[in-house]
C-alpha positions as CSV (number, residue, x, y, z in Angstrom):
1,M,-14.9,48.4,154.0
2,N,-16.7,50.5,151.7
3,A,-19.7,49.4,149.9
4,I,-19.3,48.6,146.2
5,S,-21.3,50.2,143.8
6,S,-22.9,47.7,140.9
7,A,-20.7,49.9,138.2
8,T,-17.3,49.7,139.6
9,S,-14.9,47.3,138.8
10,L,-13.7,45.3,141.6
11,L,-10.1,45.2,140.3
12,E,-10.1,48.6,139.8
13,T,-11.2,49.5,143.1
14,A,-8.3,47.7,144.3
15,G,-6.2,49.7,142.5
16,V,-5.5,46.4,140.1
17,E,-5.5,47.2,136.1
18,K,-7.5,44.4,134.2
19,E,-4.8,44.3,131.3
20,R,-1.9,43.6,134.0
21,A,-4.5,40.6,135.9
22,L,-5.0,39.5,132.3
23,N,-1.4,39.2,131.3
24,I,-0.7,37.0,134.8
25,L,-3.4,34.8,134.3
26,G,-2.5,34.5,130.5
27,D,0.7,33.2,131.7
28,A,-0.4,30.9,134.3
29,V,-3.3,29.1,131.9
30,A,-1.2,29.0,128.9
31,G,-0.8,25.5,128.0
32,A,-3.5,24.1,130.3
33,D,-7.2,23.5,129.4
34,D,-9.0,26.2,131.6
35,G,-8.9,28.5,134.0
36,E,-10.1,31.9,135.5
37,L,-9.6,34.7,137.8
38,F,-12.3,35.2,140.7
39,V,-12.7,38.1,142.3
40,E,-15.2,38.6,145.0
41,H,-16.7,41.3,147.4
42,A,-19.6,40.4,150.1
43,E,-21.5,41.9,152.8
44,S,-24.1,40.2,155.3
45,E,-26.3,41.3,157.6
46,S,-28.5,38.9,160.0
47,L,-30.6,39.9,163.1
48,V,-32.4,37.6,165.5
49,F,-35.0,38.8,167.4
50,D,-35.6,36.0,170.3
51,D,-37.6,35.6,173.6
52,G,-38.7,39.2,173.1
53,R,-35.7,40.8,172.7
54,L,-32.4,41.7,170.0
55,K,-30.3,38.5,170.7
56,S,-28.0,39.3,168.2
57,A,-27.2,41.5,165.0
58,A,-24.3,40.7,163.3
59,Y,-22.5,42.2,159.9
60,D,-19.9,40.7,157.9
61,A,-17.8,41.9,154.6
62,N,-14.9,40.3,153.0
63,E,-13.6,40.1,149.8
64,G,-10.9,38.4,147.8
65,F,-10.0,36.4,144.5
66,G,-9.3,32.5,143.6
67,L,-7.2,32.2,140.6
68,R,-7.3,28.1,139.1
69,V,-5.7,26.1,136.4
70,V,-7.0,23.3,135.0
71,A,-4.8,20.7,133.4
72,G,-6.7,17.3,132.4
73,E,-8.3,15.8,135.9
74,T,-5.8,18.1,137.7
75,A,-6.7,21.8,139.1
76,G,-4.5,24.4,141.1
77,Y,-6.3,26.6,142.9
78,S,-4.6,29.7,145.0
79,H,-7.0,32.3,147.0
80,A,-6.3,35.1,149.1
81,N,-7.9,38.0,150.7
82,E,-6.1,40.5,149.4
83,I,-7.1,41.7,145.7
84,S,-3.4,43.4,144.9
85,E,-1.3,42.7,141.4
86,D,1.4,40.8,143.9
87,A,-1.0,38.6,145.3
88,I,-2.4,37.4,141.9
89,R,1.3,37.1,140.5
90,R,2.0,34.7,143.6
91,A,-1.3,32.8,143.5
92,A,-0.6,32.2,139.4
93,D,2.5,30.7,140.2
94,S,1.4,28.3,142.5
95,S,-1.7,27.4,140.6
96,A,0.1,26.9,137.6
97,L,2.2,24.3,139.3
98,A,-0.8,21.9,137.9
99,K,0.1,21.9,134.2
100,R,3.8,20.8,135.2
101,G,4.8,18.4,132.5
102,Y,1.1,19.2,130.7
103,A,0.1,20.2,127.4
104,G,-3.5,20.9,126.6
105,V,-5.5,23.1,124.5
106,S,-7.5,26.0,126.0
107,A,-11.2,25.1,126.3
108,E,-13.5,27.9,124.7
109,G,-15.0,30.2,127.2
110,P,-18.5,30.3,127.9
111,R,-20.9,32.3,125.8
112,A,-22.1,35.4,126.6
113,T,-25.4,36.9,127.8
114,N,-27.1,40.2,129.2
115,R,-30.1,38.2,130.5
116,K,-30.4,38.9,134.3
117,Y,-32.9,37.3,137.2
118,Y,-32.4,39.3,139.8
119,G,-32.0,43.2,140.3
120,E,-28.9,44.6,141.9
121,D,-30.9,45.6,145.2
122,D,-28.8,46.2,148.3
123,P,-30.9,44.0,151.2
124,L,-28.4,45.8,154.3
125,A,-29.1,49.5,152.7
126,S,-33.2,48.8,153.3
127,P,-35.0,49.0,155.2
128,A,-33.2,51.0,157.8
129,F,-31.3,49.0,160.8
130,G,-33.8,50.2,163.3
131,D,-37.2,49.3,161.1
132,K,-35.3,45.8,160.8
133,I,-35.7,45.3,164.5
134,E,-39.0,47.2,164.7
135,L,-40.5,44.6,161.8
136,L,-38.9,41.3,164.0
137,R,-40.5,42.9,167.4
138,S,-43.9,43.0,165.7
139,I,-43.4,39.4,164.8
140,D,-42.7,38.1,168.5
141,E,-45.7,40.1,169.9
142,Y,-48.2,39.0,166.9
143,A,-47.3,35.3,167.6
144,R,-47.9,35.7,171.3
145,A,-51.2,37.5,170.6
146,R,-52.5,34.6,167.9
147,D,-52.7,32.1,170.8
148,P,-52.1,31.6,174.5
149,R,-50.2,28.3,174.1
150,V,-47.1,30.5,172.9
151,V,-44.3,30.4,175.0
152,Q,-41.4,31.0,172.8
153,V,-40.7,33.3,169.4
154,S,-37.7,33.5,167.4
155,A,-37.4,35.5,164.2
156,T,-34.6,36.2,161.8
157,L,-33.8,38.3,159.2
158,A,-31.0,37.8,156.9
159,G,-29.4,39.5,153.7
160,E,-26.1,39.7,151.9
161,R,-25.3,40.9,148.7
162,R,-22.1,39.6,146.5
163,V,-20.4,41.1,143.7
164,V,-18.3,38.8,141.4
165,E,-16.1,39.3,138.3
166,I,-14.8,36.9,136.6
167,L,-11.7,37.2,134.4
168,R,-10.8,34.5,131.7
169,A,-7.8,34.4,129.8
170,D,-9.2,35.5,126.5
171,G,-10.0,38.9,128.1
172,R,-13.7,38.9,129.1
173,L,-14.9,40.0,132.4
174,V,-18.1,38.8,133.4
175,R,-19.7,40.7,136.3
176,D,-22.8,39.6,138.6
177,V,-24.4,41.4,141.7
178,R,-26.3,38.7,143.6
179,P,-28.6,39.9,146.2
180,L,-30.2,37.3,148.5
181,V,-32.7,37.5,151.3
182,R,-34.4,35.3,154.1
183,L,-37.0,36.0,156.8
184,N,-37.5,33.0,158.9
185,V,-40.3,32.5,162.1
186,S,-39.9,29.9,164.7
187,V,-42.8,29.3,167.3
188,T,-42.8,26.7,170.3
189,V,-45.9,26.5,171.9
190,E,-46.8,24.1,175.5
191,R,-50.1,22.4,176.5
192,D,-49.8,20.5,180.0
193,G,-45.9,20.2,180.0
194,K,-45.8,19.4,176.7
195,R,-43.4,21.6,173.9
196,E,-43.5,21.0,170.4
197,S,-41.9,24.1,168.0
198,A,-42.1,24.5,164.1
199,H,-40.6,27.3,162.0
200,A,-41.9,29.1,158.7
201,G,-40.5,31.8,156.0
202,G,-39.1,32.4,152.9
203,G,-36.7,34.3,150.4
204,G,-35.0,35.3,147.4
205,R,-32.8,37.0,145.3
206,G,-33.8,40.7,145.2
207,G,-34.3,43.4,148.2
208,F,-36.7,42.8,151.5
209,E,-39.8,44.7,150.4
210,A,-41.6,41.9,148.7
211,W,-40.6,39.4,152.0
212,I,-41.7,42.0,154.9
213,T,-45.1,42.9,153.8
214,P,-47.9,42.5,156.9
215,E,-49.5,39.6,154.5
216,K,-45.9,37.7,154.4
217,W,-44.5,37.9,157.6
218,Q,-47.9,37.3,159.1
219,G,-48.7,34.4,157.1
220,F,-45.3,32.9,157.9
221,T,-45.8,33.5,161.7
222,E,-49.7,31.7,161.0
223,E,-47.9,28.8,159.5
224,A,-45.4,27.9,161.9
225,L,-47.7,28.3,164.9
226,R,-49.9,25.9,162.6
227,Q,-47.8,23.4,162.6
228,A,-46.6,23.9,165.9
229,L,-50.2,23.3,167.2
230,V,-50.3,20.1,164.9
231,N,-47.6,18.7,166.4
232,L,-48.9,18.6,170.0
233,D,-51.7,16.3,169.3
234,A,-49.3,14.2,167.0
235,I,-49.2,10.3,168.0
236,P,-46.4,8.0,167.3
237,A,-45.7,7.1,163.9
238,P,-45.9,3.6,162.7
239,A,-43.1,1.7,161.2
240,G,-43.4,-0.4,158.3
241,E,-43.4,-0.6,154.4
242,M,-46.4,1.6,153.0
243,D,-47.5,4.0,150.3
244,V,-46.5,7.6,151.1
245,V,-47.9,10.6,149.8
246,L,-46.2,14.0,149.5
247,G,-47.1,17.2,149.5
248,P,-46.1,20.1,147.1
249,G,-43.4,21.8,147.4
250,W,-40.8,21.9,150.2
251,P,-40.9,17.9,150.0
252,G,-39.0,18.3,146.6
253,V,-36.2,18.5,149.2
254,L,-36.4,14.3,149.1
255,L,-35.8,14.6,145.5
256,H,-33.1,17.1,145.5
257,E,-31.1,14.8,147.7
258,A,-31.7,11.5,147.2
259,V,-31.9,12.2,143.2
260,G,-30.5,15.4,142.4
261,H,-26.7,15.6,143.8
262,G,-26.8,11.5,141.9
263,L,-27.2,13.6,138.7
264,E,-24.4,16.4,139.2
265,G,-21.6,15.7,136.7
266,D,-18.3,14.7,138.9
267,F,-19.9,11.9,140.4
268,N,-20.9,10.3,137.4
269,R,-17.5,11.1,135.4
270,K,-15.9,9.5,138.4
271,G,-18.1,6.6,138.5
272,S,-19.3,6.9,142.0
273,S,-23.0,7.9,141.1
274,A,-26.0,5.6,141.0
275,F,-26.6,7.0,137.6
276,S,-23.4,6.6,136.2
277,G,-23.4,5.3,132.5
278,R,-26.9,5.3,132.2
279,I,-28.0,8.1,130.0
280,G,-30.8,6.7,127.7
281,E,-32.2,4.1,130.2
282,R,-35.4,4.2,132.1
283,V,-34.9,5.4,135.5
284,A,-38.5,6.3,136.8
285,A,-41.7,5.8,136.2
286,P,-43.1,7.4,133.3
287,G,-44.6,10.9,133.3
288,V,-41.6,11.9,135.6
289,T,-39.6,14.7,134.8
290,V,-36.9,16.2,136.6
291,V,-35.3,19.8,135.8
292,D,-32.5,22.2,137.1
293,E,-33.1,25.9,136.1
294,G,-31.1,28.4,137.3
295,S,-32.8,31.1,135.0
296,I,-36.2,31.4,137.2
297,Q,-36.4,35.2,137.9
298,G,-36.0,36.0,141.5
299,R,-36.0,32.4,142.9
300,R,-33.2,31.3,145.9
301,G,-31.3,29.0,143.4
302,S,-30.9,31.3,140.4
303,L,-28.3,32.8,139.2
304,S,-27.5,34.8,136.0
305,V,-24.2,33.1,135.3
306,D,-22.6,30.6,137.1
307,D,-18.8,31.1,138.8
308,E,-17.4,30.1,136.0
309,G,-19.2,32.4,133.9
310,T,-21.6,30.4,132.0
311,P,-24.8,31.6,131.6
312,T,-27.7,29.3,133.7
313,G,-30.6,27.8,131.8
314,R,-32.8,24.8,131.9
315,T,-31.3,21.7,131.7
316,V,-33.6,18.6,131.5
317,L,-32.4,15.5,133.7
318,I,-34.7,12.8,133.5
319,E,-37.5,13.2,130.7
320,D,-40.6,11.2,131.2
321,G,-38.6,8.9,133.0
322,I,-35.6,8.7,130.6
323,L,-32.3,9.8,132.0
324,V,-31.3,12.3,129.2
325,G,-28.7,14.4,131.4
326,Y,-26.3,15.5,134.1
327,M,-25.5,18.7,135.8
328,H,-22.0,20.3,134.7
329,D,-19.3,22.5,135.4
330,R,-16.5,23.1,132.6
331,M,-14.3,20.9,133.9
332,S,-16.8,17.8,134.0
333,A,-18.4,18.9,130.8
334,R,-15.2,18.7,128.8
335,L,-14.0,15.5,130.5
336,M,-17.2,13.8,129.2
337,G,-17.2,15.6,126.1
338,M,-20.7,17.2,126.9
339,Q,-21.4,21.0,127.4
340,P,-21.7,23.0,130.4
341,T,-25.0,23.6,131.9
342,G,-24.3,26.6,133.9
343,N,-24.0,24.3,137.4
344,G,-20.3,25.6,138.6
345,R,-21.1,26.7,141.8
346,R,-18.4,27.9,144.8
347,Q,-19.4,29.0,148.3
348,S,-17.0,32.1,147.9
349,F,-13.3,33.0,146.2
350,A,-11.9,30.7,148.9
351,H,-13.4,27.8,147.2
352,M,-13.4,25.7,143.6
353,P,-16.1,25.7,141.6
354,M,-17.8,22.1,141.3
355,P,-21.1,21.0,139.8
356,R,-24.3,21.7,142.0
357,M,-27.8,22.2,141.9
358,T,-29.2,25.5,141.7
359,N,-33.1,25.0,141.3
360,T,-34.2,21.5,140.8
361,Y,-37.4,20.5,140.5
362,M,-40.1,17.6,139.3
363,E,-42.6,18.8,136.5
364,G,-46.5,18.3,137.6
365,G,-48.6,16.0,136.5
366,S,-52.5,15.6,136.0
367,G,-53.5,14.1,139.2
368,K,-55.2,15.5,142.1
369,L,-54.2,15.0,145.6
370,E,-57.4,14.4,147.5
371,E,-57.6,11.0,144.6
372,M,-54.2,10.0,145.6
373,I,-55.4,10.0,149.5
374,A,-58.5,8.3,148.5
375,K,-56.7,5.3,146.8
376,T,-54.6,5.1,149.7
377,R,-55.9,2.2,152.2
378,R,-53.1,3.0,154.8
379,G,-50.1,4.8,154.3
380,L,-48.5,8.4,155.4
381,Y,-49.3,11.7,154.1
382,A,-45.9,13.7,154.3
383,V,-46.4,17.5,154.2
384,N,-43.0,18.7,155.4
385,F,-39.6,17.3,155.9
386,G,-36.5,18.4,158.3
387,G,-33.0,16.9,157.4
388,G,-31.9,13.9,155.7
389,Q,-28.9,12.2,154.9
390,V,-28.2,10.4,151.5
391,D,-25.0,8.0,150.4
392,I,-24.4,8.9,146.4
393,T,-23.2,5.9,145.4
394,N,-26.4,4.1,145.7
395,G,-28.7,7.0,146.6
396,K,-29.5,5.4,149.7
397,F,-31.6,8.2,152.3
398,V,-33.0,8.9,155.7
399,F,-35.3,11.7,155.9
400,Q,-37.0,13.0,159.1
401,C,-40.8,14.3,158.4
402,T,-41.4,17.3,160.7
403,E,-45.3,17.3,159.5
404,A,-46.9,13.9,158.7
405,Y,-50.8,12.0,158.8
406,L,-52.0,8.9,158.7
407,I,-54.0,7.8,156.0
408,E,-56.4,5.5,156.7
409,D,-58.9,3.9,154.4
410,G,-58.3,6.6,151.9
411,K,-58.9,9.9,154.8
412,I,-56.1,11.5,156.6
413,G,-56.4,10.9,160.0
414,A,-54.0,11.4,163.1
415,P,-51.1,13.6,162.9
416,V,-47.9,11.5,163.9
417,K,-44.4,12.6,164.8
418,G,-40.8,10.6,164.7
419,A,-41.5,9.7,161.0
420,T,-38.5,9.2,158.9
421,L,-38.7,8.0,155.4
422,I,-36.1,5.3,154.1
423,G,-35.3,4.2,150.8
424,D,-32.8,4.9,147.4
425,G,-33.6,7.3,145.1
426,P,-33.7,5.4,142.0
427,T,-36.1,3.0,143.3
428,V,-38.4,5.5,144.4
429,L,-38.5,6.9,141.4
430,T,-39.7,3.9,139.4
431,R,-42.3,4.0,142.4
432,V,-44.0,7.0,141.6
433,T,-47.7,5.8,140.9
434,D,-49.5,9.6,140.6
435,I,-48.4,12.8,139.8
436,G,-50.2,16.2,141.0
437,D,-51.6,19.2,139.1
438,D,-50.4,21.5,142.3
439,F,-46.7,21.9,141.4
440,A,-45.2,24.5,144.0
441,F,-41.8,25.6,144.8
442,D,-40.4,25.8,148.2
443,P,-40.7,29.1,150.0
444,G,-36.9,29.9,149.3
445,V,-35.1,28.8,152.3
446,G,-33.0,26.3,151.1
447,V,-29.4,25.6,151.8
448,C,-27.2,23.0,150.1
449,G,-24.1,21.3,150.9
450,K,-21.4,19.6,149.3
451,A,-17.5,18.6,149.8
452,G,-17.9,21.2,152.7
453,Q,-19.6,23.8,150.9
454,G,-22.7,25.6,151.2
455,V,-24.8,27.2,148.6
456,P,-28.5,28.7,148.3
457,V,-30.7,26.2,146.5
458,G,-34.6,25.8,145.1
459,I,-36.5,23.2,145.0
460,G,-39.8,22.0,144.0
461,Q,-42.6,19.5,142.9
462,P,-45.8,18.8,142.8
463,S,-47.9,16.1,145.3
464,L,-46.9,12.6,144.3
465,R,-47.6,9.2,145.5
466,I,-44.9,6.7,146.0
467,A,-45.9,2.5,146.5
468,G,-44.2,0.8,148.7
469,L,-41.7,3.2,150.6
470,T,-40.3,2.3,154.1
471,V,-41.5,4.4,157.1
472,G,-39.6,4.4,160.2
473,G,-41.1,4.9,163.6
474,T,-41.6,4.0,166.8
475,S,-44.6,0.7,166.4
476,V,-45.8,-1.2,164.1
């Protein structure tokens, strides 16, 4: 498949005249509330260097379109990996069945924007393939040389470039070129027959250049090694209710899952979220402000426009503890009488858009991490998290800590393993007692799943102290 330049129309490249596609789309959405033609060309590459050798090198390229017709709460959607006038017409005929017997008023299209929050880099083109392999080999050799206890190293370099076009019935064609890169390092250490592993990495929207400097990849390697060595000395985590101090940055994944999904418009429109119908109510402790912002330069979750063509921006969800808004795509906004927030996202042309987070974070405060530790008699200091689960209807969650320490009499004690945090998002927000002044974003590795679709996201928070959170472990 030929590479697509930043100036070449996907429709034009496929031999489809814009006006012909527009006529087909216009007929399909006539009498409906909304709809669009979403066209995409995507290329991706992934290299994995494991145990001293190149384990895999994968390249994937695909393109196609999806055509949607929205009538009330019903959406008809058809997609194909063949971009042609005939295929678009067949998709239009199928999707238009959603408006059978319906007479709506076409919604106003999204506003235009010329703002871009990333360049049009091609991570597959630079650096050269051979240089990428040598970089991964250098990471492997560096990690093994740092400590004799290192027994296995895995390094992954992944990049993609997506070109999307969104054609609307009013004739406007929105185009966005979306690069995305990620470098990940995993290290396994062994001592006296005991093995522990940890990983670190980072990435964002742009080329590889900012992420493969020696300072960056050596930093990721050192961090993965540090976490693995800490866990060699970890003792079983205690269980019970205790105060928990969360570190800044990546621990924001707890906020993302336990609170963020519950603030997405579709769940609230259907009344299935713990936050449904609570606009204007206090849902968090004073000082807690939660924001979703897709317009941050270069961040992994950022988009110049969402997958419906709506420009992204800064959406305040909780302000000083009061629920003030939700994240919307065009459909949930229209049905709830609100404005789209630029959160309509889809995994690919084969998926319908839905309200999704971009970069979701809690704003910083004035507290000091050391003071949060000092005022905690018995508790847990959680620095890094692994996987977790959440029930959107009530906000109940379970998260596994991958790096955590006991807090005893106001001091950080022994590292622990096997700790899980158990609670529910709405309650946890009300138990925040301290908000740190050390806000940080995650390093740029987040992927969010919803309804079978995965999209890149960003998270962030300052250090937090939460009173009375249930900790699951192995002893009391």
